[in-house]
C-alpha positions in Angstrom: 116.0 73.4 108.1 117.5 76.6 108.7 117.1 80.2 107.1 118.7 79.6 104.1 118.0 76.3 103.4 114.3 77.4 103.2 115.0 80.5 101.0 117.1 78.4 99.0 114.4 75.2 98.5 111.6 77.9 97.8 113.9 79.6 95.3 114.5 76.5 93.5 111.0 75.4 92.9 108.6 77.9 94.0 107.5 81.5 92.1 107.4 84.8 94.3 104.4 86.6 92.6 104.7 89.9 90.9 108.7 89.6 91.2 112.1 89.6 89.4 113.1 85.7 91.1 116.5 86.4 91.1 115.8 89.7 93.3 114.1 88.0 95.8 115.1 88.0 99.3 112.3 86.4 101.4 112.2 86.2 104.7 111.7 82.5 106.2 108.6 82.7 108.4 108.5 80.3 111.4 104.9 81.4 113.7 103.0 84.6 114.3 100.9 85.5 117.5 98.9 89.6 117.3 100.8 91.9 115.1 104.2 90.3 115.2 105.5 87.3 113.6 108.9 85.5 113.6 111.7 84.3 111.1 113.0 80.6 112.1 116.3 81.9 113.3 113.8 83.8 116.2 114.0 87.4 115.0 110.5 88.8 116.0 109.0 91.6 113.1 105.9 93.9 113.8 103.8 93.4 110.7 102.6 96.7 109.9 101.0 95.8 106.4 99.1 92.9 107.8 100.9 90.3 105.5 99.1 91.6 102.2 96.6 94.3 103.8 94.2 90.9 104.8 95.0 89.6 108.4 92.7 92.3 110.1 92.0 90.2 113.4 96.0 89.7 113.8 97.9 86.6 113.8 97.1 83.7 115.7 93.1 84.2 116.7 92.0 81.4 118.5 88.5 81.8 117.9 89.7 81.8 114.2 91.5 78.6 114.4 89.4 76.6 116.7 86.2 77.2 113.5 88.8 75.9 110.8 89.9 73.1 112.9 85.9 71.9 113.8 85.1 72.3 110.5 88.1 70.2 108.9 87.1 67.5 111.5 83.7 67.3 111.0 83.7 67.8 107.3 86.6 68.7 105.2 85.1 69.4 101.9 81.7 69.6 100.1 80.7 70.4 96.7 79.2 73.7 95.6 76.0 72.3 95.4 75.6 71.1 98.7 73.7 73.1 101.3 75.9 73.6 105.0 75.2 75.9 108.1 78.4 78.0 108.0 78.1 79.0 104.3 73.9 79.8 105.1 75.1 81.4 107.8 78.0 83.6 106.8 75.9 84.8 103.3 73.4 85.5 106.0 76.4 87.7 107.9 77.4 89.5 105.0 73.9 90.6 104.3 73.5 92.5 107.9 76.6 93.9 107.6 76.7 95.8 104.1 74.6 98.6 103.2 71.5 98.9 101.6 69.4 95.8 100.2 72.9 93.3 99.0 71.1 90.2 100.0 73.1 87.3 98.4 76.4 85.9 97.5 78.4 83.8 95.6 81.3 82.6 97.5 84.7 82.4 95.5 88.4 81.6 95.9 89.1 85.4 96.5 89.2 89.0 95.9 90.3 88.6 92.0 87.5 85.5 91.4 84.9 87.9 93.1 86.0 90.8 90.9 85.6 88.2 87.6 82.3 87.2 88.3 81.3 90.6 89.3 81.5 90.9 85.7 79.7 88.8 85.0 76.9 89.4 87.1 76.7 93.1 85.7 76.7 91.8 81.9 74.6 89.0 82.2 71.6 91.4 84.5 72.0 94.6 82.0 72.5 92.7 79.0 75.3 95.0 78.3 78.9 94.7 77.8 81.5 97.5 78.8 82.4 98.0 82.2 84.0 101.5 83.6 86.8 101.6 86.0 90.0 103.5 87.1 93.5 103.7 85.9 94.9 104.2 89.7 93.7 100.5 90.7 93.9 96.6 91.3 91.3 94.8 91.0 93.2 91.2 90.8 95.2 89.3 88.3 93.0 86.8 86.6 91.8 88.4 82.9 88.8 90.1 83.7 90.3 91.6 86.8 93.5 92.9 85.2 91.6 94.1 82.6 89.9 96.1 85.1 93.1 97.0 87.1 94.8 100.2 85.4 98.2 100.8 86.7 100.9 99.0 85.1 100.9 95.3 86.4 98.6 94.4 83.7 100.7 96.0 80.7 102.7 92.5 79.8 100.0 90.5 79.3 97.7 92.3 77.5 95.5 92.0 75.5 93.1 90.8 78.5 89.4 90.6 77.9 87.9 93.8 75.9 85.1 96.2 76.8 87.0 97.8 80.0 87.0 101.8 79.7 89.6 103.8 82.1 88.9 106.6 83.8 91.0 109.6 85.5 90.7 109.4 89.1 90.0 111.5 91.9 93.9 112.0 93.2 93.8 115.3 94.7 97.5 115.4 95.6 98.0 115.0 91.8 95.0 116.3 90.2 94.6 115.0 86.7 92.9 117.9 85.6 95.0 120.2 87.1 93.3 122.0 89.6 94.1 122.6 93.5 91.8 121.7 96.3 91.3 125.6 96.6 90.1 125.7 93.1 88.4 122.4 92.5 85.7 121.9 90.0 85.5 118.5 90.6 86.1 117.4 87.1 86.9 113.9 88.3 82.9 113.2 88.4 82.2 115.1 85.2 85.0 113.3 83.3 83.1 110.0 84.3 79.8 111.0 83.0 81.3 112.4 79.7 83.2 109.2 79.2 79.7 107.5 79.7 78.3 109.3 77.1 81.5 108.9 74.7 81.4 105.0 75.2 77.4 104.7 74.8 75.1 104.5 78.4 73.2 101.8 77.1 76.4 99.7 76.5 77.7 100.1 80.0 76.9 97.3 82.2 79.0 98.5 85.5 81.4 101.3 86.9 83.8 99.8 89.4 85.7 101.4 91.9 87.6 100.6 95.0 85.8 101.7 97.9 89.0 103.6 99.0 91.8 102.7 96.5 94.4 100.6 97.6 97.9 100.0 96.4 97.8 102.7 93.6 98.5 105.4 96.4 95.7 105.5 98.8 93.5 107.7 97.1 90.3 109.0 99.3 88.0 110.6 97.1 86.4 113.9 97.8 83.2 113.1 99.8 80.8 114.1 97.0 82.3 111.4 94.8 80.9 108.3 95.6 77.2 109.7 96.0 77.7 111.4 92.3 78.7 108.3 90.8 75.9 107.1 92.0 73.8 109.4 90.1 75.6 108.7 87.2 74.7 105.1 87.8 71.3 105.6 88.3 70.6 108.6 85.6 71.9 105.3 82.6 71.2 102.4 84.4 74.4 101.5 85.0 75.0 99.2 88.3 77.6 100.2 90.8 80.4 98.0 92.1 82.2 98.6 95.0 85.8 96.3 95.4 85.8 96.1 98.9 89.1 93.3 99.0 91.0 95.6 100.4 89.2 98.3 101.9 86.9 96.3 103.9 86.0 94.1 106.9 86.8 97.4 109.4 89.9 98.2 107.6 89.0 102.2 107.1 87.5 102.3 110.4 83.5 101.1 109.0 82.7 97.9 107.8 83.4 98.8 104.4 85.3 101.6 102.6 82.0 102.9 101.0 80.0 103.3 103.8 82.0 106.4 104.8 79.6 108.2 101.9 76.6 106.7 102.7 76.2 104.7 99.4 74.2 102.0 98.3 76.4 99.7 95.8 74.2 97.4 93.5 77.3 94.6 94.0 80.1 94.8 96.6 83.0 92.2 96.2 85.4 91.1 98.8 88.5 89.0 99.8 91.3 89.6 102.3 89.6 90.5 105.9 86.2 88.1 105.2 88.7 85.3 107.0 91.4 87.8 108.1 93.6 86.1 105.4 92.9 82.5 107.3 92.4 80.2 104.6 91.0 81.8 101.2 87.8 82.8 100.1 86.3 86.1 98.2 82.6 86.7 97.5 80.6 88.8 95.6 77.1 90.1 97.5 74.5 91.5 94.8 70.9 93.3 95.5 68.0 91.6 95.5 67.1 93.0 91.9 69.8 91.4 90.8 69.1 87.8 93.0 66.1 87.6 92.0 66.5 87.7 88.2 68.4 84.4 88.9 65.5 82.8 90.2 64.2 81.8 86.9 67.3 81.8 85.1 70.8 79.5 85.0 73.8 81.2 87.1 76.7 80.6 84.8 79.2 80.7 87.5 81.1 78.5 90.4 84.2 77.2 91.3 84.7 73.7 92.8 86.0 75.6 95.5 82.9 77.9 95.8 81.7 78.2 99.3 84.5 75.5 100.5 83.2 74.4 104.2 86.4 75.2 105.8 86.9 79.4 104.4 83.2 79.8 105.3 83.3 78.9 108.8 86.3 80.7 109.3 84.5 84.0 107.6 81.8 83.4 110.0 84.3 83.0 113.1 86.3 86.4 111.9 83.4 88.4 111.6 82.1 87.5 114.9 85.6 88.4 115.9 85.6 91.6 114.8 82.4 92.3 116.2 83.1 90.6 119.8 86.7 92.1 120.2 85.3 95.6 118.5 87.9 95.3 115.5 86.4 98.3 113.3 85.9 100.6 116.6 89.6 100.1 117.6 90.2 101.1 113.9 88.5 103.9 114.4 90.3 105.0 117.3 93.9 103.8 116.4 93.4 105.3 113.1 93.1 108.9 114.8 97.0 108.4 116.4 98.3 106.7 112.9 96.7 109.9 111.4 98.5 112.7 114.1 101.6 110.6 113.5 102.0 110.2 109.8 101.0 114.0 110.1 104.2 114.7 112.3 106.5 112.5 110.1 105.3 114.7 106.9 106.6 118.0 108.7 110.1 116.5 109.4 110.8 114.5 106.6 111.5 116.6 103.0 111.3 113.2 101.1 107.2 112.9 102.3 105.3 114.6 99.5 101.9 113.7 101.5 100.1 111.3 103.8 96.2 110.3 103.7 94.8 107.9 105.9 91.6 106.6 106.8 91.2 104.4 110.0 94.0 101.7 109.7 94.4 102.3 106.4 97.1 104.9 104.7 100.4 105.8 103.0 102.9 108.1 103.2 103.9 109.2 99.4 108.1 110.0 98.5 108.7 112.9 96.2 112.0 114.2 95.2 110.8 117.5 96.0 107.9 119.3 97.1 107.0 121.9 95.2 107.6 119.7 91.5 106.0 116.9 93.3 108.4 114.6 91.1 108.3 111.0 92.7 111.0 109.4 94.3 110.2 106.4 92.4 108.7 106.5 88.8 106.2 103.9 87.7 108.2 101.0 86.4 109.4 101.2 82.4 109.8 104.9 83.2 112.8 104.6 85.8 115.2 108.1 85.3 117.9 105.9 87.1 118.6 102.9 88.6 118.6 104.4 91.9 115.4 105.8 91.6 114.4 102.4 90.9 115.3 100.6 93.6 113.7 102.9 96.3 111.0 100.5 97.7 113.3 97.8 97.9 116.1 99.7 99.3 113.3 100.9 102.1 111.9 97.3 102.4 115.3 96.3 103.3 115.5 99.1 105.7 112.3 98.0 107.5 113.8 95.0 108.0 116.7 95.5 109.6 115.0 97.3 112.8 112.2 93.9 113.1 109.2 95.7 110.8 108.0 94.9 107.6 105.8 97.7 106.2 104.5 96.8 102.5 106.2 99.7 100.0 105.3 100.2 96.3 107.3 102.1 93.4 107.0 106.1 95.6 104.6 105.0 98.4 105.2 103.0 101.7 101.8 101.2 103.5 101.4 101.3 107.2 98.1 98.9 106.8 98.6 97.6 110.3 96.4 94.7 112.1 93.2 96.0 113.4 94.0 94.5 116.4 96.8 96.8 117.5 97.4 98.7 120.5 98.6 102.4 121.1 102.3 101.0 122.0 102.6 98.8 119.5 101.0 101.5 116.5 103.9 104.1 118.0 106.5 101.5 117.6 105.9 101.3 113.9 106.0 104.6 113.9 109.2 105.2 115.6 110.3 102.8 112.4 108.9 104.7 110.3 110.5 107.8 111.2 114.2 106.0 111.1 113.5 104.5 107.5 111.9 108.0 106.5 116.0 109.7 106.9 117.2 107.2 104.4 114.5 108.0 101.9 115.5 111.9 102.8 119.0 110.7 101.8 117.7 109.1 98.3 116.3 112.6 98.0 119.9 113.8 98.3 121.5 111.8 96.5 123.2 109.7 98.9 
């Protein structure tokens, strides 16, 4: 089938997620290798967002592919009550690479379900019902995970689960408390404790935070933030949950985003990079204390595909690839080049209000005016004009024309390439970003 036929077939019989169906103009993809993929017409694209921030090891890694093939040939499926070497081995590896005394894992089919089950763990263990999370967050599309989510994606399908309370974010570029970096009093931290007190500390089971906020603007917190939130949790007997679905598995230059601040959460949730996207898998790893709680109590959680043999085999292989190919270290090294490149782009493009990066996890925040910081495109439902609401699709199309795919959402561009990227490939991506930002500058000037 040619490209048009494939696109038409998909439009006729399948839904495209988070999209107005008639407006989707998808690439008809055919194959992939390393940091590139090709469409059915043979056009090559630099994958500068690791598909959906999950193909961390890059495309076509033969070790992961071999693990999948071998497991399918040996035993393609086993129910969750069966013990298998790959499942136990992946749990062991996760206990090795996660911080603190995180020890025992429940496997799910993705990151959203991981967060869904983290809610259950927290509520069952503490006997409390409320959960705190942040407004600028995304935790998944299932009812509980979407309730945790603060961004506008949750609004069309509310009400969701009860008991979720949102707090403001440590968003230094747009401080919700009106401070600058020079005058900051860290209200983003004291505010959380105030909300805890108003909501009743004895009613709050957990505070759930992304290790580094991802698709809501890649917000990197001040250095005191994670340690002090840990102190608040300890003070009131609240569990601390780090959602590392997007910021985990080397993405930030550490195994997990929270590692940058030397904090030990009670629970970490994972997905995406756990298999590098080769097959679906999510995971919830909990502390020994939480694990011990269920030794003589029923664990009321489980899915038909929990610990799916093919998925956990891919997970074992992916972690081995991260280690053997030193991808976490490469993310750190290439992240420095990315950081310098983004700073240069900011200097030369008036549409760039701010750039933020940590490892190979970054965003370019676009504004109409640097002084006022008015976003180049507002949140959904707040569009001041059709042109401002159409910024992300226009920039996405410009990337595709230049042979690159880079995730754009509202007034953000997210350069998040595979961790296996080489310097020359990274600089190619920065060159394309430079060209596309010229278009963003033109939008600022009304063209």
